[in-house]
C-alpha positions in Angstrom: 7.0 -25.5 22.7 8.9 -24.0 19.7 7.1 -26.3 17.3 3.7 -25.3 18.6 4.6 -21.6 18.2 5.9 -22.2 14.6 2.7 -24.1 13.8 0.5 -21.3 15.1 2.5 -18.7 13.1 2.1 -20.8 9.9 -1.6 -21.2 10.5 -2.3 -17.5 11.1 0.0 -16.5 8.3 -1.9 -18.7 5.9 -5.2 -17.5 7.3 -4.2 -13.8 6.7 -3.2 -14.6 3.1 -6.5 -16.3 2.4 -8.5 -13.5 3.9 -6.7 -10.9 1.8 -6.9 -12.4 -1.7 -9.7 -10.3 -3.2 -8.6 -7.7 -5.7 -8.4 -4.2 -4.4 -11.0 -1.6 -5.6 -9.5 1.6 -4.2 -6.5 3.0 -2.4 -6.5 5.3 0.6 -3.6 7.8 0.5 -2.6 9.3 3.9 0.0 11.8 4.8 1.0 12.1 8.5 -2.0 9.8 9.3 -4.6 12.0 7.7 -6.7 10.8 4.7 -5.6 12.9 1.7 -7.1 11.1 -1.2 -9.0 8.0 -2.3 -8.0 6.6 -5.7 -10.2 4.3 -7.8 -8.0 1.5 -9.0 -10.2 0.8 -12.0 -9.1 4.2 -13.5 -5.6 4.6 -14.8 -4.1 7.8 -13.3 -1.1 9.5 -11.9 -1.0 11.7 -8.8 1.8 13.5 -7.0 1.5 13.5 -3.3 3.3 16.2 -1.2 4.3 14.6 2.1 5.2 16.1 5.4 8.2 18.4 5.1 7.6 19.0 1.4 8.8 15.6 0.0 6.9 14.1 -2.9 5.8 10.7 -4.1 4.4 10.0 -7.6 1.8 7.3 -7.5 0.7 5.5 -10.7 -2.6 3.5 -11.0 -2.6 1.1 -13.9 -4.6 -2.1 -14.6 -6.1 -2.4 -11.1 -2.8 -1.9 -9.2 -1.0 1.1 -7.6 2.7 1.7 -7.3 5.1 4.5 -6.3 6.9 5.4 -9.5 9.1 8.2 -8.0 9.9 9.6 -4.6 12.1 12.4 -3.3 13.1 10.4 -0.2 16.8 9.2 0.0 16.2 5.4 0.4 13.4 4.8 -2.2 12.0 1.9 -0.3 8.5 3.0 -1.3 9.5 2.7 -5.0 10.9 -0.8 -4.4 7.7 -2.0 -2.8 6.3 -2.6 -6.3 2.7 -2.9 -7.4 -0.1 -3.4 -4.9 -3.3 -4.9 -6.2 -4.7 -7.1 -3.3 -6.9 -6.1 -0.4 -4.6 -5.1 2.5 -1.6 -4.3 0.4 0.4 -1.2 1.5 3.0 1.2 0.3 4.8 3.3 2.9 7.3 6.1 2.6 8.5 7.0 6.1 10.6 10.0 5.3 7.6 11.7 3.6 5.1 10.2 6.1 3.0 9.0 3.2 1.1 5.7 3.2 -1.2 3.9 0.8 -3.5 1.1 1.7 -5.4 -0.8 -0.9 -8.9 -2.0 0.0 -11.4 -4.4 -1.4 -15.2 -4.7 -1.2 -15.2 -6.2 2.3 -13.2 -3.4 3.9 
């Protein structure tokens, strides 16, 4: 039984990775679940997002990828998430209630 569950997990994990291999074209930035901005990943840019409660995240778009360069949150997990450049990639800052989801042509 455990081997069957492990095999299913490996299969679906591999399928998910294969389905999300296309390069991202844009990023949707949300604060508190509401769409705040859509960023074109083909244009280098920097934006500062003010999150819920006044916290900030500085997002940088370079060479088709987006990353959180700076954040006012105490744990900085969003900064450590690194560059996201593939369809389905995400950056999340829970203290500021900010999320970024990168999307490709098929989404």
